[in-house]
N, CA, C and O atoms as a Tripos MOL2 file, in Angstrom:
@<TRIPOS>MOLECULE
protein
  268   267    67     0     0
PROTEIN
NO_CHARGES

@<TRIPOS>ATOM
      1 N          51.7940  -43.8370  -53.2170 N.3       1 MET1
      2 CA         50.6940  -43.0740  -52.9560 C.3       1 MET1
      3 C          49.8460  -43.5990  -53.9330 C.2       1 MET1
      4 O          50.1610  -44.1830  -54.9700 O.2       1 MET1
      5 N          48.5250  -43.2820  -53.4120 N.am      2 THR2
      6 CA         47.4840  -44.1740  -53.7610 C.3       2 THR2
      7 C          46.7860  -43.3020  -55.0900 C.2       2 THR2
      8 O          46.4260  -42.1360  -54.9260 O.2       2 THR2
      9 N          46.6510  -43.9520  -56.3220 N.am      3 PRO3
     10 CA         46.0300  -42.8210  -57.2010 C.3       3 PRO3
     11 C          44.6790  -41.9890  -56.5220 C.2       3 PRO3
     12 O          43.8110  -42.4430  -55.7770 O.2       3 PRO3
     13 N          44.8610  -40.4220  -57.1360 N.am      4 VAL4
     14 CA         43.5060  -39.5460  -56.5540 C.3       4 VAL4
     15 C          42.4660  -40.1140  -56.4770 C.2       4 VAL4
     16 O          41.7380  -40.1750  -55.4860 O.2       4 VAL4
     17 N          42.2100  -40.8370  -58.0820 N.am      5 TYR5
     18 CA         40.8670  -41.1710  -58.6170 C.3       5 TYR5
     19 C          40.1050  -42.2930  -57.6290 C.2       5 TYR5
     20 O          38.9000  -42.4010  -57.4050 O.2       5 TYR5
     21 N          40.8650  -42.8360  -57.2810 N.am      6 SER6
     22 CA         40.7980  -43.9170  -56.1770 C.3       6 SER6
     23 C          39.4090  -43.5260  -55.4560 C.2       6 SER6
     24 O          39.2910  -42.3550  -55.0970 O.2       6 SER6
     25 N          38.3060  -44.4640  -55.2090 N.am      7 SER7
     26 CA         37.4680  -44.0740  -54.1180 C.3       7 SER7
     27 C          37.6980  -44.3830  -52.8360 C.2       7 SER7
     28 O          37.0290  -44.1350  -51.8330 O.2       7 SER7
     29 N          38.9110  -45.0620  -52.9980 N.am      8 GLY8
     30 CA         39.1150  -45.1210  -51.5500 C.3       8 GLY8
     31 C          40.0710  -44.7350  -51.0990 C.2       8 GLY8
     32 O          40.5830  -45.2660  -50.1140 O.2       8 GLY8
     33 N          40.4690  -43.9070  -51.5840 N.am      9 PHE9
     34 CA         41.5650  -42.9160  -51.6940 C.3       9 PHE9
     35 C          41.5620  -42.2780  -50.2020 C.2       9 PHE9
     36 O          40.4950  -41.7640  -49.8650 O.2       9 PHE9
     37 N          42.5120  -42.2540  -49.3700 N.am     10 GLN10
     38 CA         43.3710  -41.8730  -48.3330 C.3      10 GLN10
     39 C          44.0430  -41.6160  -48.0520 C.2      10 GLN10
     40 O          44.7120  -42.5850  -47.6940 O.2      10 GLN10
     41 N          44.8770  -40.0840  -47.7820 N.am     11 PRO11
     42 CA         46.1680  -39.6120  -47.9580 C.3      11 PRO11
     43 C          46.8140  -40.0610  -46.4710 C.2      11 PRO11
     44 O          46.3280  -39.9950  -45.3410 O.2      11 PRO11
     45 N          48.0470  -40.5210  -46.9240 N.am     12 ASN12
     46 CA         48.8630  -40.6510  -46.0050 C.3      12 ASN12
     47 C          49.8940  -39.6630  -45.5810 C.2      12 ASN12
     48 O          50.8370  -39.2990  -46.2850 O.2      12 ASN12
     49 N          49.5370  -39.1040  -43.9040 N.am     13 PRO13
     50 CA         50.4240  -38.5570  -43.5790 C.3      13 PRO13
     51 C          51.9020  -38.0030  -43.3950 C.2      13 PRO13
     52 O          52.5300  -36.9780  -43.1300 O.2      13 PRO13
     53 N          52.0600  -39.4830  -43.7380 N.am     14 LEU14
     54 CA         53.8690  -38.9360  -43.1730 C.3      14 LEU14
     55 C          54.3710  -39.1820  -45.0260 C.2      14 LEU14
     56 O          55.5610  -39.4590  -45.1790 O.2      14 LEU14
     57 N          53.5680  -39.0890  -46.2290 N.am     15 ASP15
     58 CA         53.6900  -39.1340  -47.5930 C.3      15 ASP15
     59 C          54.2010  -37.4620  -47.9800 C.2      15 ASP15
     60 O          53.8440  -36.2920  -47.8430 O.2      15 ASP15
     61 N          54.8650  -37.9770  -48.3300 N.am     16 THR16
     62 CA         55.4890  -35.7290  -48.7440 C.3      16 THR16
     63 C          54.3750  -35.5140  -49.8950 C.2      16 THR16
     64 O          53.5220  -34.6310  -49.8040 O.2      16 THR16
     65 N          54.4370  -36.1560  -50.6810 N.am     17 ILE17
     66 CA         53.7820  -36.0580  -52.0060 C.3      17 ILE17
     67 C          52.2140  -36.1660  -51.5170 C.2      17 ILE17
     68 O          51.5500  -36.2350  -52.5510 O.2      17 ILE17
     69 N          51.5220  -36.2000  -50.6020 N.am     18 ASP18
     70 CA         50.4090  -36.3190  -50.2000 C.3      18 ASP18
     71 C          50.1260  -35.2890  -49.4490 C.2      18 ASP18
     72 O          48.9990  -34.8230  -49.6190 O.2      18 ASP18
     73 N          50.8950  -34.7120  -48.5550 N.am     19 VAL19
     74 CA         50.5390  -33.7100  -47.5270 C.3      19 VAL19
     75 C          50.9410  -32.2060  -49.0130 C.2      19 VAL19
     76 O          50.5770  -31.0300  -48.9960 O.2      19 VAL19
     77 N          51.7690  -32.9410  -50.0720 N.am     20 LEU20
     78 CA         52.0420  -31.3860  -50.4650 C.3      20 LEU20
     79 C          50.6410  -31.4200  -51.4350 C.2      20 LEU20
     80 O          50.2120  -30.2670  -51.4600 O.2      20 LEU20
     81 N          49.8440  -32.2460  -52.1750 N.am     21 ALA21
     82 CA         48.6930  -32.2490  -52.5320 C.3      21 ALA21
     83 C          47.9500  -32.0160  -52.0660 C.2      21 ALA21
     84 O          47.0260  -31.4900  -52.6870 O.2      21 ALA21
     85 N          47.8170  -32.2840  -50.4000 N.am     22 PHE22
     86 CA         46.7870  -31.6970  -50.1390 C.3      22 PHE22
     87 C          46.9300  -29.9280  -49.5140 C.2      22 PHE22
     88 O          45.9620  -29.2010  -49.7360 O.2      22 PHE22
     89 N          47.7620  -29.5240  -48.9980 N.am     23 VAL23
     90 CA         48.2140  -28.1550  -48.7280 C.3      23 VAL23
     91 C          48.0750  -27.4170  -50.0520 C.2      23 VAL23
     92 O          47.4270  -26.3720  -49.9970 O.2      23 VAL23
     93 N          48.4770  -27.7100  -51.0130 N.am     24 LEU24
     94 CA         48.5520  -27.1310  -52.4630 C.3      24 LEU24
     95 C          47.1560  -26.9600  -52.7970 C.2      24 LEU24
     96 O          46.7950  -25.9230  -53.3540 O.2      24 LEU24
     97 N          46.4070  -27.7990  -52.5350 N.am     25 CYS25
     98 CA         45.2170  -27.6890  -53.2910 C.3      25 CYS25
     99 C          43.9850  -26.7630  -53.2150 C.2      25 CYS25
    100 O          43.2850  -26.6050  -52.2150 O.2      25 CYS25
    101 N          43.8570  -26.3010  -54.1580 N.am     26 SER26
    102 CA         42.9660  -24.5280  -54.2350 C.3      26 SER26
    103 C          41.5930  -25.3430  -53.0040 C.2      26 SER26
    104 O          41.1900  -26.5030  -52.9150 O.2      26 SER26
    105 N          41.2830  -24.2540  -52.3480 N.am     27 PRO27
    106 CA         39.8260  -25.0270  -51.6860 C.3      27 PRO27
    107 C          38.6610  -24.7050  -52.7480 C.2      27 PRO27
    108 O          37.5620  -25.2530  -52.6720 O.2      27 PRO27
    109 N          38.8850  -24.0770  -53.4190 N.am     28 ASN28
    110 CA         37.5020  -24.7510  -55.1670 C.3      28 ASN28
    111 C          37.3200  -26.0620  -54.9390 C.2      28 ASN28
    112 O          36.2510  -26.6660  -54.8510 O.2      28 ASN28
    113 N          38.6450  -26.5570  -54.8300 N.am     29 ALA29
    114 CA         38.2520  -28.0400  -54.8920 C.3      29 ALA29
    115 C          36.8400  -28.3220  -53.9200 C.2      29 ALA29
    116 O          35.7280  -28.3780  -54.4440 O.2      29 ALA29
    117 N          36.9960  -28.4480  -52.8190 N.am     30 PHE30
    118 CA         36.3480  -28.5180  -51.9660 C.3      30 PHE30
    119 C          35.0130  -28.0910  -51.7360 C.2      30 PHE30
    120 O          34.2710  -28.5230  -50.8530 O.2      30 PHE30
    121 N          34.6820  -26.9990  -52.7910 N.am     31 VAL31
    122 CA         33.3420  -26.2110  -52.6180 C.3      31 VAL31
    123 C          32.9010  -25.9580  -54.3630 C.2      31 VAL31
    124 O          32.5320  -24.9130  -54.8980 O.2      31 VAL31
    125 N          33.0990  -27.3220  -54.9700 N.am     32 PRO32
    126 CA         33.1660  -26.6820  -56.3360 C.3      32 PRO32
    127 C          31.1010  -26.2350  -56.5110 C.2      32 PRO32
    128 O          30.0920  -26.8520  -56.1680 O.2      32 PRO32
    129 N          31.3450  -24.8040  -57.2520 N.am     33 GLY33
    130 CA         30.5810  -23.9320  -57.3760 C.3      33 GLY33
    131 C          29.7120  -23.6330  -56.5350 C.2      33 GLY33
    132 O          28.5170  -23.4940  -56.7920 O.2      33 GLY33
    133 N          30.4570  -23.4540  -54.9830 N.am     34 GLY34
    134 CA         29.6680  -22.8460  -53.8110 C.3      34 GLY34
    135 C          29.9780  -21.2270  -54.4300 C.2      34 GLY34
    136 O          30.5890  -20.7880  -55.4040 O.2      34 GLY34
    137 N          29.2060  -20.6290  -53.3030 N.am     35 ASP35
    138 CA         29.4780  -18.9600  -53.1500 C.3      35 ASP35
    139 C          30.3490  -18.3210  -52.7430 C.2      35 ASP35
    140 O          31.4110  -18.9370  -52.8390 O.2      35 ASP35
    141 N          30.4820  -17.0630  -52.1890 N.am     36 LYS36
    142 CA         31.3520  -16.5130  -51.4740 C.3      36 LYS36
    143 C          31.6860  -16.8780  -49.8980 C.2      36 LYS36
    144 O          32.7480  -16.7250  -49.2940 O.2      36 LYS36
    145 N          30.3110  -17.4620  -49.3890 N.am     37 ALA37
    146 CA         30.0940  -17.4660  -48.1110 C.3      37 ALA37
    147 C          30.5170  -19.0880  -47.9420 C.2      37 ALA37
    148 O          31.1560  -19.5300  -46.9870 O.2      37 ALA37
    149 N          30.1100  -19.7350  -48.8760 N.am     38 ASP38
    150 CA         30.7090  -21.3520  -48.4320 C.3      38 ASP38
    151 C          31.8530  -21.1150  -48.9290 C.2      38 ASP38
    152 O          32.4840  -21.4920  -47.9420 O.2      38 ASP38
    153 N          32.9380  -20.6850  -49.9130 N.am     39 MET39
    154 CA         34.1900  -20.5690  -49.8990 C.3      39 MET39
    155 C          34.8600  -19.9330  -48.5650 C.2      39 MET39
    156 O          35.8140  -20.4270  -47.9640 O.2      39 MET39
    157 N          34.1440  -18.6890  -48.2030 N.am     40 ALA40
    158 CA         34.9490  -18.5410  -46.5510 C.3      40 ALA40
    159 C          34.6290  -19.5160  -45.6750 C.2      40 ALA40
    160 O          35.6700  -19.9800  -45.2100 O.2      40 ALA40
    161 N          33.6810  -20.0330  -45.2410 N.am     41 ALA41
    162 CA         33.7990  -21.4140  -44.6340 C.3      41 ALA41
    163 C          34.2950  -22.4810  -44.8610 C.2      41 ALA41
    164 O          33.9450  -23.3450  -44.0570 O.2      41 ALA41
    165 N          35.1300  -22.8770  -45.8000 N.am     42 VAL42
    166 CA         35.6790  -23.5860  -46.0790 C.3      42 VAL42
    167 C          36.9200  -23.0600  -46.0110 C.2      42 VAL42
    168 O          37.5720  -23.5480  -45.0880 O.2      42 VAL42
    169 N          37.7140  -21.9140  -46.9050 N.am     43 VAL43
    170 CA         38.7550  -21.5210  -45.7370 C.3      43 VAL43
    171 C          39.3730  -21.3000  -44.6670 C.2      43 VAL43
    172 O          40.5920  -21.3010  -44.4940 O.2      43 VAL43
    173 N          38.2380  -21.0330  -43.6470 N.am     44 GLU44
    174 CA         38.4430  -21.1570  -42.6380 C.3      44 GLU44
    175 C          38.2910  -22.3450  -41.4350 C.2      44 GLU44
    176 O          38.4550  -22.3410  -40.2150 O.2      44 GLU44
    177 N          37.8560  -23.4510  -42.5200 N.am     45 LEU45
    178 CA         37.7160  -24.9070  -42.0940 C.3      45 LEU45
    179 C          39.6200  -25.3110  -42.2060 C.2      45 LEU45
    180 O          40.4340  -25.5420  -41.3120 O.2      45 LEU45
    181 N          39.7450  -25.2600  -43.4880 N.am     46 ILE46
    182 CA         40.6820  -26.2040  -44.3030 C.3      46 ILE46
    183 C          42.2420  -25.3160  -44.0270 C.2      46 ILE46
    184 O          43.2420  -25.9020  -44.4410 O.2      46 ILE46
    185 N          42.3710  -24.4720  -43.6110 N.am     47 GLN47
    186 CA         43.7150  -24.0340  -43.3190 C.3      47 GLN47
    187 C          44.3970  -24.1680  -42.0490 C.2      47 GLN47
    188 O          45.5930  -23.9530  -41.8580 O.2      47 GLN47
    189 N          43.3470  -24.6250  -41.0050 N.am     48 PRO48
    190 CA         43.9430  -25.1630  -39.7230 C.3      48 PRO48
    191 C          44.3090  -26.4180  -40.2240 C.2      48 PRO48
    192 O          45.4980  -26.7350  -40.1910 O.2      48 PRO48
    193 N          43.2910  -27.3410  -40.7790 N.am     49 ALA49
    194 CA         43.9610  -28.4310  -41.2690 C.3      49 ALA49
    195 C          45.1850  -28.5620  -41.9760 C.2      49 ALA49
    196 O          46.0330  -29.3550  -41.5660 O.2      49 ALA49
    197 N          45.3660  -27.9070  -42.9460 N.am     50 LYS50
    198 CA         46.9000  -27.6950  -43.6840 C.3      50 LYS50
    199 C          47.9230  -27.7090  -42.8540 C.2      50 LYS50
    200 O          48.8890  -28.4590  -42.9990 O.2      50 LYS50
    201 N          47.7810  -26.8090  -41.8390 N.am     51 GLU51
    202 CA         48.8660  -26.1560  -40.8720 C.3      51 GLU51
    203 C          48.9780  -27.2310  -39.9920 C.2      51 GLU51
    204 O          50.1470  -27.2980  -39.6120 O.2      51 GLU51
    205 N          48.2390  -28.1590  -39.4670 N.am     52 GLU52
    206 CA         48.3590  -29.1740  -38.6990 C.3      52 GLU52
    207 C          48.7430  -30.4640  -40.0580 C.2      52 GLU52
    208 O          49.7170  -31.1480  -39.7450 O.2      52 GLU52
    209 N          48.3350  -30.7080  -40.9610 N.am     53 ALA53
    210 CA         49.1530  -31.9150  -41.6570 C.3      53 ALA53
    211 C          50.5840  -31.2600  -42.0460 C.2      53 ALA53
    212 O          51.4150  -32.1370  -42.2840 O.2      53 ALA53
    213 N          51.0810  -29.9310  -42.1700 N.am     54 ILE54
    214 CA         52.1340  -29.8010  -42.5740 C.3      54 ILE54
    215 C          53.1360  -30.1980  -40.8680 C.2      54 ILE54
    216 O          54.1000  -30.9630  -40.8750 O.2      54 ILE54
    217 N          52.6950  -29.5900  -39.7500 N.am     55 ARG55
    218 CA         53.3730  -30.2020  -38.3760 C.3      55 ARG55
    219 C          53.1330  -31.0250  -38.4540 C.2      55 ARG55
    220 O          54.2880  -31.4490  -38.4940 O.2      55 ARG55
    221 N          52.3270  -32.2290  -38.5670 N.am     56 ARG56
    222 CA         52.7440  -33.6950  -38.5050 C.3      56 ARG56
    223 C          53.5070  -34.6020  -39.1160 C.2      56 ARG56
    224 O          54.0060  -35.6260  -38.6480 O.2      56 ARG56
    225 N          53.5750  -34.0720  -40.4020 N.am     57 TRP57
    226 CA         54.4170  -34.6120  -41.3070 C.3      57 TRP57
    227 C          55.9190  -34.2560  -40.8760 C.2      57 TRP57
    228 O          56.7610  -35.1400  -41.0330 O.2      57 TRP57
    229 N          56.3370  -32.9410  -40.3090 N.am     58 GLN58
    230 CA         57.5730  -32.4360  -39.9340 C.3      58 GLN58
    231 C          57.4760  -33.2260  -38.8080 C.2      58 GLN58
    232 O          57.8400  -34.3930  -38.9560 O.2      58 GLN58
    233 N          57.1870  -32.9810  -38.0150 N.am     59 GLU59
    234 CA         57.0500  -34.1070  -37.1580 C.3      59 GLU59
    235 C          57.7500  -35.4950  -37.5210 C.2      59 GLU59
    236 O          58.9560  -35.6930  -37.3720 O.2      59 GLU59
    237 N          56.9010  -36.3670  -37.9820 N.am     60 ALA60
    238 CA         57.4350  -37.4850  -38.4520 C.3      60 ALA60
    239 C          58.0960  -37.9140  -39.1150 C.2      60 ALA60
    240 O          58.1110  -39.1440  -39.1600 O.2      60 ALA60
    241 N          59.1450  -37.0300  -40.1290 N.am     61 ARG61
    242 CA         60.0820  -36.5320  -40.5470 C.3      61 ARG61
    243 C          61.3500  -36.4800  -39.3520 C.2      61 ARG61
    244 O          62.4150  -37.0960  -39.4040 O.2      61 ARG61
    245 N          60.8790  -35.5460  -38.2690 N.am     62 ASN62
    246 CA         62.1770  -35.3900  -37.6270 C.3      62 ASN62
    247 C          62.4480  -36.7950  -36.7580 C.2      62 ASN62
    248 O          63.6120  -37.1670  -36.6080 O.2      62 ASN62
    249 N          61.6690  -37.3360  -36.3570 N.am     63 GLN63
    250 CA         61.4900  -38.6730  -35.3760 C.3      63 GLN63
    251 C          62.2040  -39.5250  -36.2110 C.2      63 GLN63
    252 O          63.0760  -40.2660  -35.7580 O.2      63 GLN63
    253 N          61.7440  -39.4630  -38.0740 N.am     64 LYS64
    254 CA         62.1730  -40.6750  -38.3850 C.3      64 LYS64
    255 C          64.1210  -40.2470  -38.8880 C.2      64 LYS64
    256 O          64.9450  -40.9700  -39.4480 O.2      64 LYS64
    257 N          64.2530  -38.7640  -38.3620 N.am     65 MET65
    258 CA         65.9910  -38.6340  -38.9920 C.3      65 MET65
    259 C          66.5070  -39.2190  -37.3800 C.2      65 MET65
    260 O          67.5250  -39.9100  -37.3350 O.2      65 MET65
    261 N          65.8260  -38.9330  -36.2220 N.am     66 VAL66
    262 CA         66.5870  -39.6620  -35.0160 C.3      66 VAL66
    263 C          66.7440  -40.8320  -34.3950 C.2      66 VAL66
    264 O          67.4180  -41.1850  -33.4270 O.2      66 VAL66
    265 N          65.5980  -41.6730  -35.5170 N.am     67 SER67
    266 CA         65.7210  -43.2630  -35.5250 C.3      67 SER67
    267 C          66.7940  -43.7660  -35.7240 C.2      67 SER67
    268 O          66.9080  -44.9920  -35.7340 O.2      67 SER67
@<TRIPOS>BOND
     1     1     2 1
     2     2     3 1
     3     3     4 2
     4     3     5 am
     5     5     6 1
     6     6     7 1
     7     7     8 2
     8     7     9 am
     9     9    10 1
    10    10    11 1
    11    11    12 2
    12    11    13 am
    13    13    14 1
    14    14    15 1
    15    15    16 2
    16    15    17 am
    17    17    18 1
    18    18    19 1
    19    19    20 2
    20    19    21 am
    21    21    22 1
    22    22    23 1
    23    23    24 2
    24    23    25 am
    25    25    26 1
    26    26    27 1
    27    27    28 2
    28    27    29 am
    29    29    30 1
    30    30    31 1
    31    31    32 2
    32    31    33 am
    33    33    34 1
    34    34    35 1
    35    35    36 2
    36    35    37 am
    37    37    38 1
    38    38    39 1
    39    39    40 2
    40    39    41 am
    41    41    42 1
    42    42    43 1
    43    43    44 2
    44    43    45 am
    45    45    46 1
    46    46    47 1
    47    47    48 2
    48    47    49 am
    49    49    50 1
    50    50    51 1
    51    51    52 2
    52    51    53 am
    53    53    54 1
    54    54    55 1
    55    55    56 2
    56    55    57 am
    57    57    58 1
    58    58    59 1
    59    59    60 2
    60    59    61 am
    61    61    62 1
    62    62    63 1
    63    63    64 2
    64    63    65 am
    65    65    66 1
    66    66    67 1
    67    67    68 2
    68    67    69 am
    69    69    70 1
    70    70    71 1
    71    71    72 2
    72    71    73 am
    73    73    74 1
    74    74    75 1
    75    75    76 2
    76    75    77 am
    77    77    78 1
    78    78    79 1
    79    79    80 2
    80    79    81 am
    81    81    82 1
    82    82    83 1
    83    83    84 2
    84    83    85 am
    85    85    86 1
    86    86    87 1
    87    87    88 2
    88    87    89 am
    89    89    90 1
    90    90    91 1
    91    91    92 2
    92    91    93 am
    93    93    94 1
    94    94    95 1
    95    95    96 2
    96    95    97 am
    97    97    98 1
    98    98    99 1
    99    99   100 2
   100    99   101 am
   101   101   102 1
   102   102   103 1
   103   103   104 2
   104   103   105 am
   105   105   106 1
   106   106   107 1
   107   107   108 2
   108   107   109 am
   109   109   110 1
   110   110   111 1
   111   111   112 2
   112   111   113 am
   113   113   114 1
   114   114   115 1
   115   115   116 2
   116   115   117 am
   117   117   118 1
   118   118   119 1
   119   119   120 2
   120   119   121 am
   121   121   122 1
   122   122   123 1
   123   123   124 2
   124   123   125 am
   125   125   126 1
   126   126   127 1
   127   127   128 2
   128   127   129 am
   129   129   130 1
   130   130   131 1
   131   131   132 2
   132   131   133 am
   133   133   134 1
   134   134   135 1
   135   135   136 2
   136   135   137 am
   137   137   138 1
   138   138   139 1
   139   139   140 2
   140   139   141 am
   141   141   142 1
   142   142   143 1
   143   143   144 2
   144   143   145 am
   145   145   146 1
   146   146   147 1
   147   147   148 2
   148   147   149 am
   149   149   150 1
   150   150   151 1
   151   151   152 2
   152   151   153 am
   153   153   154 1
   154   154   155 1
   155   155   156 2
   156   155   157 am
   157   157   158 1
   158   158   159 1
   159   159   160 2
   160   159   161 am
   161   161   162 1
   162   162   163 1
   163   163   164 2
   164   163   165 am
   165   165   166 1
   166   166   167 1
   167   167   168 2
   168   167   169 am
   169   169   170 1
   170   170   171 1
   171   171   172 2
   172   171   173 am
   173   173   174 1
   174   174   175 1
   175   175   176 2
   176   175   177 am
   177   177   178 1
   178   178   179 1
   179   179   180 2
   180   179   181 am
   181   181   182 1
   182   182   183 1
   183   183   184 2
   184   183   185 am
   185   185   186 1
   186   186   187 1
   187   187   188 2
   188   187   189 am
   189   189   190 1
   190   190   191 1
   191   191   192 2
   192   191   193 am
   193   193   194 1
   194   194   195 1
   195   195   196 2
   196   195   197 am
   197   197   198 1
   198   198   199 1
   199   199   200 2
   200   199   201 am
   201   201   202 1
   202   202   203 1
   203   203   204 2
   204   203   205 am
   205   205   206 1
   206   206   207 1
   207   207   208 2
   208   207   209 am
   209   209   210 1
   210   210   211 1
   211   211   212 2
   212   211   213 am
   213   213   214 1
   214   214   215 1
   215   215   216 2
   216   215   217 am
   217   217   218 1
   218   218   219 1
   219   219   220 2
   220   219   221 am
   221   221   222 1
   222   222   223 1
   223   223   224 2
   224   223   225 am
   225   225   226 1
   226   226   227 1
   227   227   228 2
   228   227   229 am
   229   229   230 1
   230   230   231 1
   231   231   232 2
   232   231   233 am
   233   233   234 1
   234   234   235 1
   235   235   236 2
   236   235   237 am
   237   237   238 1
   238   238   239 1
   239   239   240 2
   240   239   241 am
   241   241   242 1
   242   242   243 1
   243   243   244 2
   244   243   245 am
   245   245   246 1
   246   246   247 1
   247   247   248 2
   248   247   249 am
   249   249   250 1
   250   250   251 1
   251   251   252 2
   252   251   253 am
   253   253   254 1
   254   254   255 1
   255   255   256 2
   256   255   257 am
   257   257   258 1
   258   258   259 1
   259   259   260 2
   260   259   261 am
   261   261   262 1
   262   262   263 1
   263   263   264 2
   264   263   265 am
   265   265   266 1
   266   266   267 1
   267   267   268 2
@<TRIPOS>SUBSTRUCTURE
     1 MET1         2 RESIDUE 1 A MET
     2 THR2         6 RESIDUE 1 A THR
     3 PRO3        10 RESIDUE 1 A PRO
     4 VAL4        14 RESIDUE 1 A VAL
     5 TYR5        18 RESIDUE 1 A TYR
     6 SER6        22 RESIDUE 1 A SER
     7 SER7        26 RESIDUE 1 A SER
     8 GLY8        30 RESIDUE 1 A GLY
     9 PHE9        34 RESIDUE 1 A PHE
    10 GLN10       38 RESIDUE 1 A GLN
    11 PRO11       42 RESIDUE 1 A PRO
    12 ASN12       46 RESIDUE 1 A ASN
    13 PRO13       50 RESIDUE 1 A PRO
    14 LEU14       54 RESIDUE 1 A LEU
    15 ASP15       58 RESIDUE 1 A ASP
    16 THR16       62 RESIDUE 1 A THR
    17 ILE17       66 RESIDUE 1 A ILE
    18 ASP18       70 RESIDUE 1 A ASP
    19 VAL19       74 RESIDUE 1 A VAL
    20 LEU20       78 RESIDUE 1 A LEU
    21 ALA21       82 RESIDUE 1 A ALA
    22 PHE22       86 RESIDUE 1 A PHE
    23 VAL23       90 RESIDUE 1 A VAL
    24 LEU24       94 RESIDUE 1 A LEU
    25 CYS25       98 RESIDUE 1 A CYS
    26 SER26      102 RESIDUE 1 A SER
    27 PRO27      106 RESIDUE 1 A PRO
    28 ASN28      110 RESIDUE 1 A ASN
    29 ALA29      114 RESIDUE 1 A ALA
    30 PHE30      118 RESIDUE 1 A PHE
    31 VAL31      122 RESIDUE 1 A VAL
    32 PRO32      126 RESIDUE 1 A PRO
    33 GLY33      130 RESIDUE 1 A GLY
    34 GLY34      134 RESIDUE 1 A GLY
    35 ASP35      138 RESIDUE 1 A ASP
    36 LYS36      142 RESIDUE 1 A LYS
    37 ALA37      146 RESIDUE 1 A ALA
    38 ASP38      150 RESIDUE 1 A ASP
    39 MET39      154 RESIDUE 1 A MET
    40 ALA40      158 RESIDUE 1 A ALA
    41 ALA41      162 RESIDUE 1 A ALA
    42 VAL42      166 RESIDUE 1 A VAL
    43 VAL43      170 RESIDUE 1 A VAL
    44 GLU44      174 RESIDUE 1 A GLU
    45 LEU45      178 RESIDUE 1 A LEU
    46 ILE46      182 RESIDUE 1 A ILE
    47 GLN47      186 RESIDUE 1 A GLN
    48 PRO48      190 RESIDUE 1 A PRO
    49 ALA49      194 RESIDUE 1 A ALA
    50 LYS50      198 RESIDUE 1 A LYS
    51 GLU51      202 RESIDUE 1 A GLU
    52 GLU52      206 RESIDUE 1 A GLU
    53 ALA53      210 RESIDUE 1 A ALA
    54 ILE54      214 RESIDUE 1 A ILE
    55 ARG55      218 RESIDUE 1 A ARG
    56 ARG56      222 RESIDUE 1 A ARG
    57 TRP57      226 RESIDUE 1 A TRP
    58 GLN58      230 RESIDUE 1 A GLN
    59 GLU59      234 RESIDUE 1 A GLU
    60 ALA60      238 RESIDUE 1 A ALA
    61 ARG61      242 RESIDUE 1 A ARG
    62 ASN62      246 RESIDUE 1 A ASN
    63 GLN63      250 RESIDUE 1 A GLN
    64 LYS64      254 RESIDUE 1 A LYS
    65 MET65      258 RESIDUE 1 A MET
    66 VAL66      262 RESIDUE 1 A VAL
    67 SER67      266 RESIDUE 1 A SER
């Protein structure tokens, strides 16, 4: 896992820790100082991305088990 403080950080969608860090990350991290409308927009956008991250991780994990 690449350190989070790295300017070039790109989460690995196959790495459990990276996926969990993204999924468990509060929407506040994406809207520092934002108002309620900003927060609602981020939640609306980020929730499907979190669900997709979990789906892809699970799919990759299942493929790895089959191989």
